[in-house]
C-alpha positions in Angstrom: -26.5 -74.4 -15.3 -24.8 -71.7 -13.2 -27.3 -71.9 -10.4 -26.6 -75.6 -10.2 -23.0 -75.0 -9.5 -21.3 -74.5 -12.8 -19.3 -71.4 -11.7 -17.3 -71.4 -15.0 -20.3 -69.6 -16.6 -19.9 -66.6 -14.2 -18.2 -64.4 -16.8 -20.9 -65.1 -19.4 -23.9 -64.3 -17.2 -22.7 -61.8 -14.6 -23.9 -58.7 -16.5 -27.2 -60.2 -17.7 -28.2 -61.8 -14.3 -26.5 -59.8 -11.5 -29.3 -60.5 -8.9 -29.2 -64.3 -9.6 -25.4 -64.3 -9.3 -25.5 -62.3 -6.0 -28.1 -64.7 -4.6 -26.1 -67.8 -5.7 -22.9 -66.6 -4.1 -24.6 -65.5 -0.9 -26.0 -69.0 -0.5 -22.6 -70.4 -1.1 -21.1 -68.1 1.5 -23.8 -69.0 4.0 -23.0 -72.7 3.5 -19.4 -72.1 4.3 -20.2 -69.9 7.2 -22.3 -72.7 8.7 -19.5 -75.2 8.4 -18.2 -76.3 11.8 -14.5 -76.5 12.4 -13.5 -74.7 9.2 -10.2 -75.5 7.6 -7.9 -73.3 5.5 -9.7 -74.7 2.5 -13.1 -73.4 3.6 -11.7 -70.0 4.4 -9.9 -69.9 1.1 -13.1 -70.9 -0.7 -15.1 -68.2 1.1 -12.4 -65.7 0.2 -12.6 -66.6 -3.5 -16.4 -66.5 -3.7 -16.6 -63.3 -1.6 -14.0 -61.6 -3.8 -16.3 -61.9 -6.7 -19.1 -60.0 -4.9 -16.7 -57.5 -3.2 -14.9 -56.5 -6.4 -14.1 -52.8 -6.1 -15.9 -52.5 -2.8 -14.3 -50.6 0.2 -14.9 -53.6 2.5 -12.8 -56.0 0.4 -9.8 -55.5 2.7 -11.6 -57.5 5.4 -11.7 -60.5 3.0 -7.9 -60.6 3.1 -8.1 -61.8 6.8 -9.5 -65.1 5.6 -6.2 -66.3 4.0 -3.9 -65.0 6.7 -2.6 -66.8 9.7 -5.1 -64.9 11.9 -7.0 -66.9 14.5 -10.2 -68.6 13.4 -12.2 -66.4 15.7 -11.3 -63.3 13.7 -11.8 -65.1 10.4 -15.3 -66.1 11.5 -15.9 -62.5 12.6 -14.8 -61.3 9.1 -17.1 -63.8 7.5 -20.1 -62.4 9.5 -19.2 -58.9 8.6 -18.9 -59.7 4.9 -22.2 -61.5 4.7 -23.9 -58.7 6.6 -22.5 -56.2 4.3 -23.5 -58.1 1.2 -27.0 -58.6 2.4 -27.4 -54.9 3.1 -26.3 -53.8 -0.3 
């Protein structure tokens, strides 16, 4: 159910299936990254999903850029950095 988009199950499965959770959210982040002409809603959605994977990580401060009034160029750069970081860890 979770892998089909029922994110309400996150708290129940995160400890038992960490790899599946990471892969699911990475796919979701990639979808948002590939959205053309992102709106505040897409940046906010990315922020929410990335926050789950970046919990207690030193790079989490970059995620804060996504909900600021910063230009989209910098938000897109932050998205690239976050995805690259998550894939390498």
